[in-house]
C-alpha positions as a Markdown table, in Angstrom:
| # | Residue | x | y | z |
|---|---|---|---|---|
| 1 | Met | 27.2 | -21.4 | -1.9 |
| 2 | Ala | 27.3 | -23.5 | -4.5 |
| 3 | Asn | 26.5 | -26.9 | -2.6 |
| 4 | Ser | 24.2 | -25.5 | 0.2 |
| 5 | Arg | 20.9 | -24.4 | 0.4 |
| 6 | Pro | 20.4 | -20.4 | 0.1 |
| 7 | Leu | 18.4 | -18.9 | 2.5 |
| 8 | Val | 16.5 | -16.6 | 0.0 |
| 9 | Ser | 14.6 | -17.6 | -3.3 |
| 10 | Ile | 13.9 | -14.6 | -5.6 |
| 11 | Gly | 11.4 | -15.7 | -8.4 |
| 12 | Met | 11.6 | -13.4 | -11.4 |
| 13 | Ser | 9.1 | -14.4 | -14.3 |
| 14 | Val | 9.7 | -12.4 | -17.3 |
| 15 | Arg | 8.3 | -11.3 | -20.7 |
| 16 | Asn | 9.8 | -8.9 | -23.5 |
| 17 | Glu | 11.5 | -6.9 | -20.5 |
| 18 | Ala | 14.6 | -6.5 | -22.7 |
| 19 | Arg | 14.3 | -2.5 | -22.0 |
| 20 | Tyr | 14.8 | -2.5 | -18.5 |
| 21 | Leu | 16.3 | -6.0 | -17.3 |
| 22 | Ala | 19.8 | -5.4 | -17.1 |
| 23 | Arg | 18.9 | -2.6 | -14.4 |
| 24 | Thr | 16.8 | -5.0 | -12.8 |
| 25 | Leu | 19.3 | -7.3 | -12.9 |
| 26 | Asp | 22.4 | -4.9 | -11.3 |
| 27 | Ser | 19.6 | -3.7 | -8.7 |
| 28 | Leu | 19.5 | -7.6 | -7.0 |
| 29 | Leu | 22.9 | -8.7 | -7.5 |
| 30 | Val | 24.0 | -5.6 | -5.3 |
| 31 | Gln | 22.1 | -6.2 | -2.8 |
| 32 | Asp | 24.3 | -6.2 | 0.6 |
| 33 | Phe | 22.5 | -10.0 | 1.4 |
| 34 | Gln | 24.3 | -12.5 | -1.1 |
| 35 | Asp | 22.7 | -15.6 | 0.3 |
| 36 | Phe | 20.2 | -16.0 | -2.8 |
| 37 | Glu | 19.3 | -17.7 | -5.7 |
| 38 | Leu | 18.0 | -16.1 | -8.6 |
| 39 | Ile | 15.4 | -18.3 | -10.4 |
| 40 | Ile | 14.5 | -16.6 | -14.0 |
| 41 | Phe | 11.4 | -18.0 | -16.2 |
| 42 | Asp | 11.1 | -16.6 | -19.3 |
| 43 | Asn | 7.6 | -16.8 | -20.8 |
| 44 | Ala | 8.2 | -16.9 | -24.5 |
| 45 | Ser | 9.8 | -13.6 | -24.9 |
| 46 | Glu | 10.4 | -12.1 | -28.5 |
| 47 | Asp | 12.7 | -9.6 | -28.0 |
| 48 | Asp | 16.7 | -9.6 | -26.3 |
| 49 | Thr | 15.5 | -10.6 | -22.6 |
| 50 | Arg | 16.7 | -14.1 | -23.3 |
| 51 | Ser | 20.2 | -13.2 | -24.1 |
| 52 | Ile | 20.3 | -10.6 | -21.5 |
| 53 | Cys | 19.7 | -13.7 | -19.3 |
| 54 | Leu | 21.9 | -15.7 | -20.7 |
| 55 | Ala | 25.0 | -13.4 | -20.7 |
| 56 | Tyr | 23.9 | -12.5 | -16.8 |
| 57 | Ala | 23.5 | -16.3 | -16.0 |
| 58 | Ala | 26.8 | -16.9 | -17.5 |
| 59 | Gln | 28.7 | -14.6 | -15.3 |
| 60 | Asp | 26.9 | -15.4 | -12.1 |
| 61 | Thr | 26.3 | -18.9 | -10.8 |
| 62 | Arg | 23.2 | -17.8 | -8.2 |
| 63 | Ile | 21.3 | -16.8 | -11.7 |
| 64 | His | 19.1 | -19.9 | -13.0 |
| 65 | Tyr | 17.3 | -19.2 | -16.3 |
| 66 | Asn | 14.5 | -21.5 | -17.6 |
| 67 | Arg | 12.3 | -21.0 | -20.6 |
| 68 | Asn | 8.6 | -21.8 | -21.7 |
| 69 | Glu | 8.5 | -21.8 | -25.1 |
| 70 | Glu | 4.5 | -20.7 | -25.1 |
| 71 | Asp | 3.3 | -17.8 | -23.2 |
| 72 | Ile | 1.3 | -19.5 | -20.2 |
| 73 | Gly | 0.6 | -16.4 | -18.3 |
| 74 | Met | 0.5 | -16.6 | -14.6 |
| 75 | Ala | 1.1 | -20.1 | -14.3 |
| 76 | Asn | 4.6 | -18.9 | -14.9 |
| 77 | Leu | 4.7 | -17.9 | -10.8 |
| 78 | Ser | 3.8 | -21.3 | -9.9 |
| 79 | Arg | 6.4 | -22.7 | -11.8 |
| 80 | Val | 8.8 | -20.3 | -10.5 |
| 81 | Leu | 8.0 | -20.8 | -7.0 |
| 82 | Gly | 8.2 | -24.7 | -7.6 |
| 83 | Leu | 11.9 | -24.3 | -8.4 |
| 84 | Ala | 12.7 | -22.5 | -4.9 |
| 85 | Ser | 14.7 | -24.1 | -2.5 |
| 86 | Gly | 15.2 | -21.0 | -0.2 |
| 87 | Arg | 13.6 | -21.0 | 3.4 |
| 88 | Tyr | 12.2 | -17.7 | 1.9 |
| 89 | Phe | 10.8 | -16.2 | -0.9 |
| 90 | Met | 10.6 | -13.2 | -3.1 |
| 91 | Phe | 8.8 | -12.3 | -6.5 |
| 92 | Ala | 10.5 | -10.0 | -9.0 |
| 93 | Ala | 9.4 | -8.1 | -11.7 |
| 94 | Gly | 11.5 | -7.6 | -14.5 |
| 95 | His | 11.4 | -3.9 | -14.5 |
| 96 | Asp | 11.6 | -2.8 | -11.0 |
| 97 | Leu | 14.6 | -1.8 | -8.9 |
| 98 | Trp | 15.5 | -2.2 | -4.8 |
| 99 | His | 17.4 | -0.4 | -2.4 |
| 100 | Pro | 21.0 | -2.8 | -1.6 |
| 101 | Thr | 19.6 | -3.2 | 1.6 |
| 102 | Tyr | 16.5 | -4.2 | 0.7 |
| 103 | Ile | 16.4 | -8.0 | 1.2 |
| 104 | Ser | 18.9 | -7.8 | 4.5 |
| 105 | Arg | 16.5 | -5.5 | 6.3 |
| 106 | Cys | 13.2 | -7.5 | 5.3 |
| 107 | Ile | 15.5 | -10.9 | 6.7 |
| 108 | Glu | 16.3 | -9.4 | 9.9 |
| 109 | Ile | 12.7 | -8.4 | 10.7 |
| 110 | Leu | 11.7 | -11.9 | 10.1 |
| 111 | Glu | 14.3 | -13.8 | 11.6 |
| 112 | Ala | 13.2 | -11.5 | 14.9 |
| 113 | Asn | 9.6 | -12.5 | 14.5 |
| 114 | Pro | 8.7 | -15.9 | 13.7 |
| 115 | Gln | 4.9 | -14.8 | 13.7 |
| 116 | Ala | 5.5 | -12.5 | 10.6 |
| 117 | Val | 5.0 | -14.1 | 7.2 |
| 118 | Leu | 5.8 | -11.4 | 4.9 |
| 119 | Cys | 7.9 | -8.2 | 5.2 |
| 120 | Tyr | 8.0 | -5.5 | 2.8 |
| 121 | Ser | 9.1 | -1.5 | 2.3 |
| 122 | Arg | 7.6 | 1.6 | 1.5 |
| 123 | Thr | 7.4 | 1.6 | -2.1 |
| 124 | Met | 8.4 | 4.4 | -4.5 |
| 125 | Leu | 7.0 | 4.9 | -8.0 |
| 126 | Ile | 9.9 | 5.5 | -10.5 |
| 127 | Asp | 9.1 | 6.4 | -14.4 |
| 128 | Ser | 11.0 | 5.0 | -17.2 |
| 129 | Asn | 14.5 | 7.3 | -16.4 |
| 130 | Asn | 14.4 | 6.3 | -12.9 |
| 131 | Asp | 13.0 | 9.6 | -11.7 |
| 132 | Thr | 10.6 | 9.4 | -8.5 |
| 133 | Leu | 6.8 | 9.9 | -9.2 |
| 134 | Gly | 6.0 | 9.8 | -5.6 |
| 135 | Leu | 5.6 | 7.4 | -2.3 |
| 136 | Thr | 2.8 | 5.1 | -3.1 |
| 137 | Pro | 0.0 | 5.4 | -0.4 |
| 138 | Asp | 0.0 | 1.7 | 1.1 |
| 139 | Gln | 0.7 | 1.4 | 4.4 |
| 140 | Ile | -0.4 | -1.6 | 6.0 |
| 141 | Asp | 1.5 | -3.6 | 9.1 |
| 142 | Thr | -0.9 | -6.3 | 10.4 |
| 143 | Arg | 1.6 | -6.6 | 13.7 |
| 144 | Asn | -0.5 | -7.6 | 17.1 |
| 145 | Met | -3.8 | -8.7 | 14.8 |
| 146 | Ser | -5.7 | -11.6 | 15.4 |
| 147 | Ala | -6.2 | -14.0 | 12.3 |
| 148 | Ala | -9.7 | -12.3 | 11.7 |
| 149 | Glu | -8.7 | -8.7 | 12.5 |
| 150 | Arg | -5.4 | -9.0 | 10.0 |
| 151 | Tyr | -8.0 | -10.6 | 7.2 |
| 152 | Arg | -10.8 | -7.8 | 8.0 |
| 153 | Tyr | -7.9 | -5.3 | 7.9 |
| 154 | Ile | -6.5 | -6.5 | 4.5 |
| 155 | Ile | -9.9 | -6.7 | 2.4 |
| 156 | Trp | -11.2 | -3.1 | 3.2 |
| 157 | Lys | -7.8 | -1.5 | 3.2 |
| 158 | Leu | -5.3 | -3.3 | 0.6 |
| 159 | Ser | -5.4 | -1.2 | -2.4 |
| 160 | Trp | -1.6 | -1.1 | -3.8 |
| 161 | Cys | -0.6 | -4.9 | -3.9 |
| 162 | Asn | 3.2 | -3.9 | -3.6 |
| 163 | Met | 3.8 | -6.3 | -0.6 |
| 164 | Phe | 3.4 | -9.2 | -3.0 |
| 165 | Tyr | 7.2 | -7.8 | -3.9 |
| 166 | Gly | 8.0 | -8.5 | -0.6 |
| 167 | Ile | 9.6 | -11.5 | 1.3 |
| 168 | Phe | 7.6 | -14.6 | 2.6 |
| 169 | Arg | 8.0 | -17.4 | 4.5 |
| 170 | Ala | 8.3 | -20.0 | 1.7 |
| 171 | Asp | 6.5 | -22.9 | 3.3 |
| 172 | Val | 3.5 | -20.5 | 4.5 |
| 173 | Leu | 3.3 | -19.4 | 0.6 |
| 174 | Arg | 3.2 | -22.6 | -0.8 |
| 175 | Lys | 0.7 | -23.9 | 1.7 |
| 176 | Ile | -1.9 | -21.0 | 0.0 |
| 177 | Arg | -3.9 | -22.1 | -2.7 |
| 178 | Ser | -3.0 | -22.3 | -5.9 |
| 179 | Phe | -3.0 | -18.7 | -7.9 |
| 180 | Lys | -5.9 | -18.3 | -10.4 |
| 181 | Pro | -6.2 | -16.1 | -13.2 |
| 182 | Leu | -8.1 | -13.7 | -11.4 |
| 183 | Leu | -8.7 | -10.3 | -12.0 |
| 184 | Gly | -7.3 | -8.9 | -8.4 |
| 185 | Phe | -6.0 | -12.6 | -7.8 |
| 186 | Asp | -2.9 | -10.9 | -5.4 |
| 187 | His | -5.8 | -9.8 | -3.3 |
| 188 | Ala | -6.8 | -12.9 | -2.7 |
| 189 | Val | -3.4 | -14.7 | -2.2 |
| 190 | Leu | -2.6 | -11.8 | 0.4 |
| 191 | Ala | -5.9 | -12.6 | 2.1 |
| 192 | Glu | -5.1 | -15.6 | 2.6 |
| 193 | Leu | -1.7 | -15.1 | 3.8 |
| 194 | Ala | -3.3 | -12.6 | 6.1 |
| 195 | Leu | -4.9 | -15.6 | 8.2 |
| 196 | Arg | -1.9 | -17.3 | 8.2 |
| 197 | Gly | 0.2 | -14.6 | 9.8 |
| 198 | Glu | 1.6 | -11.0 | 10.2 |
| 199 | Phe | 2.6 | -8.5 | 7.6 |
| 200 | Val | 5.5 | -6.0 | 8.4 |
| 201 | Gln | 6.2 | -3.2 | 7.0 |
| 202 | Ile | 9.3 | -1.2 | 7.0 |
| 203 | Pro | 8.8 | 3.0 | 6.8 |
| 204 | Glu | 11.7 | 3.6 | 4.3 |
| 205 | Pro | 11.3 | 3.4 | 0.7 |
| 206 | Leu | 13.2 | 0.2 | -0.3 |
| 207 | Phe | 11.2 | -0.7 | -3.4 |
| 208 | Tyr | 11.1 | 1.1 | -6.6 |
| 209 | Arg | 8.5 | 0.2 | -8.6 |
| 210 | Arg | 8.6 | 1.3 | -12.3 |
| 211 | Lys | 5.3 | 2.9 | -14.0 |
| 212 | Asn | 6.3 | 1.6 | -17.1 |
| 213 | Arg | 2.9 | 1.6 | -19.3 |
| 214 | Glu | 1.1 | 4.9 | -19.9 |
| 215 | Asp | -2.4 | 5.1 | -18.1 |
| 216 | Glu | -4.7 | 3.4 | -19.2 |
| 217 | Asp | -8.8 | 3.5 | -19.3 |
| 218 | Pro | -10.6 | 0.8 | -17.2 |
| 219 | Glu | -11.6 | -1.5 | -20.1 |
| 220 | Ala | -8.2 | -1.5 | -21.9 |
| 221 | Tyr | -6.3 | -2.4 | -18.3 |
| 222 | Lys | -8.7 | -5.0 | -17.7 |
| 223 | Gln | -8.4 | -7.0 | -21.2 |
| 224 | Arg | -4.4 | -6.3 | -21.0 |
| 225 | Val | -4.3 | -8.0 | -17.6 |
| 226 | Leu | -6.7 | -11.0 | -18.1 |
| 227 | Cys | -5.0 | -11.4 | -21.4 |
| 228 | Gly | -1.7 | -11.5 | -19.5 |
| 229 | Leu | -2.9 | -13.5 | -16.2 |
| 230 | Asp | -4.2 | -16.5 | -19.0 |
| 231 | Pro | -3.3 | -15.4 | -22.4 |
| 232 | Arg | -4.7 | -19.2 | -23.5 |
| 233 | Asn | -8.5 | -18.3 | -22.4 |
| 234 | Ser | -8.2 | -14.5 | -23.7 |
| 235 | Trp | -12.2 | -15.2 | -23.8 |
| 236 | Lys | -12.6 | -14.3 | -19.9 |
| 237 | Ser | -11.4 | -10.5 | -21.1 |
| 238 | Lys | -14.9 | -9.9 | -22.2 |
| 239 | Lys | -16.5 | -10.8 | -18.7 |
| 240 | Ser | -17.8 | -7.7 | -17.5 |
| 241 | Tyr | -16.3 | -6.1 | -14.2 |
| 242 | Ser | -19.5 | -7.1 | -12.0 |
| 243 | Glu | -18.5 | -11.0 | -13.3 |
| 244 | Leu | -15.4 | -10.6 | -12.7 |
| 245 | Arg | -15.7 | -9.4 | -9.0 |
| 246 | Arg | -18.2 | -12.0 | -7.9 |
| 247 | Glu | -15.3 | -14.4 | -8.9 |
| 248 | Leu | -13.1 | -12.5 | -7.0 |
| 249 | Ala | -15.5 | -12.4 | -4.0 |
| 250 | Leu | -16.2 | -16.3 | -4.6 |
| 251 | Glu | -12.5 | -16.9 | -4.0 |
| 252 | His | -12.0 | -15.0 | -0.7 |
| 253 | Leu | -15.3 | -17.0 | 0.4 |
| 254 | Thr | -13.3 | -20.0 | -0.3 |
| 255 | Val | -9.9 | -18.9 | 1.4 |
| 256 | Val | -12.2 | -18.2 | 4.5 |
| 257 | Leu | -13.6 | -21.6 | 4.4 |
| 258 | His | -10.4 | -23.0 | 4.4 |
| 259 | Ala | -8.8 | -20.9 | 6.9 |
| 260 | Pro | -7.4 | -22.7 | 10.2 |
| 261 | Ile | -9.8 | -20.3 | 12.1 |
| 262 | Thr | -12.8 | -21.3 | 14.2 |
| 263 | Tyr | -16.7 | -21.7 | 12.8 |
| 264 | Arg | -17.8 | -18.9 | 14.3 |
| 265 | Glu | -14.5 | -17.0 | 13.0 |
| 266 | Lys | -15.5 | -18.4 | 9.9 |
| 267 | Met | -19.1 | -17.3 | 10.0 |
| 268 | Ala | -18.4 | -13.8 | 10.8 |
| 269 | Leu | -15.9 | -13.3 | 8.0 |
| 270 | Ile | -18.1 | -14.6 | 5.4 |
| 271 | Ser | -20.8 | -12.0 | 6.1 |
| 272 | Glu | -17.9 | -9.5 | 6.5 |
| 273 | Thr | -16.7 | -10.7 | 3.2 |
| 274 | Val | -20.1 | -10.4 | 1.2 |
| 275 | Tyr | -20.8 | -6.8 | 2.9 |
| 276 | Cys | -16.7 | -5.4 | 2.0 |
| 277 | Phe | -17.6 | -6.4 | -1.7 |
| 278 | Ala | -21.1 | -5.3 | -1.9 |
| 279 | Thr | -20.3 | -2.0 | -0.6 |
| 280 | Arg | -16.4 | -1.4 | -1.7 |
| 281 | Trp | -16.3 | -2.6 | -4.8 |
| 282 | Gly | -19.7 | -2.2 | -5.7 |
| 283 | Ala | -23.5 | -4.1 | -5.7 |
| 284 | Leu | -22.7 | -7.8 | -6.4 |
| 285 | Gly | -26.5 | -8.8 | -6.5 |
| 286 | Thr | -28.3 | -11.5 | -5.3 |
| 287 | Arg | -26.0 | -14.3 | -7.0 |
| 288 | Ile | -23.0 | -13.5 | -4.5 |
| 289 | Ala | -26.1 | -13.3 | -1.5 |
| 290 | Arg | -27.1 | -17.1 | -2.5 |
| 291 | Phe | -23.3 | -18.3 | -3.3 |
| 292 | Ser | -22.5 | -17.1 | 0.6 |
| 293 | Lys | -25.7 | -18.8 | 1.8 |
| 294 | Leu | -23.9 | -22.1 | 0.3 |
| 295 | Phe | -21.1 | -21.5 | 2.3 |
| 296 | Leu | -22.7 | -20.9 | 5.4 |
| 297 | Lys | -24.8 | -24.2 | 5.0 |
| 298 | Ser | -21.2 | -26.0 | 4.1 |
| 299 | Leu | -19.6 | -24.9 | 7.2 |
| 300 | Leu | -22.8 | -25.4 | 9.0 |
| 301 | Arg | -23.0 | -29.4 | 8.2 |
| 302 | Lys | -18.9 | -29.2 | 8.6 |
| 303 | Arg | -19.6 | -28.3 | 12.1 |
| 304 | Leu | -22.1 | -31.0 | 12.8 |
| 305 | Ser | -20.3 | -33.4 | 11.5 |
| 306 | Ile | -17.3 | -32.6 | 13.7 |
| 307 | Gly | -19.2 | -31.6 | 16.6 |
| 308 | Glu | -17.3 | -28.2 | 17.2 |
| 309 | Gly | -19.2 | -26.2 | 19.6 |
| 310 | Arg | -17.4 | -23.1 | 19.1 |
């Protein structure tokens, strides 16, 4: 394997994960599927994360450790993906756990279903002692839906983004727009992926997502997440929820505009997106309506320039 391309690349962006990191690495290294590389990008950790990673890398040549000298937030995700060489890619956090068959079960499904771009399992929440807290409610499976149907299903049904830690086709993941430091960026990433292929969910809980923080009020959650996504522009955490939701809505509209679907489908999905964000996530006011009109005009100009009659 040392001289061959692994089938799966696992990308792990970590910052101050020393408390759980050894258990997380053990959970990956005992997978019954062994043809993978584990790319770790340490985002300027200040605890023992570095020494733990180096100790494991010294024992297993599949582990590749890298370190940023300053915290760059979610830009670390793009760095991890950029180093991946596998046909399939999986994001991993430094505190979660997986059943030993997680990777093999997902790969088996992806190999048998070329139209699927993502496979994941039901998720079990665990606490700091690995005790179970219950299944998360997400049960999103978009097999046998059209691209437009998949997108609609995602924007209306997506809540828990556990499938972000599933296994992707790496070539499809690289085709989507760059990850942006938006509150709810994973919603936009998954919406764009839904336009490119099917999501498959394994009904058994093979992924154990750790609840590693105390419950937070909405404002504290917003501040923490935004500062973590883009620490060099922490002023964004002062924005209101309405402003942040408008940014996420506009990203969804841009995703639709660039999607490989017909003009009519784009028009319908832009309208659906505006309606969804106005009703599901709260009124967005006239500003989002004006932006959506600009998108519609852009589509109309594009249609006239290429003579598309669909």
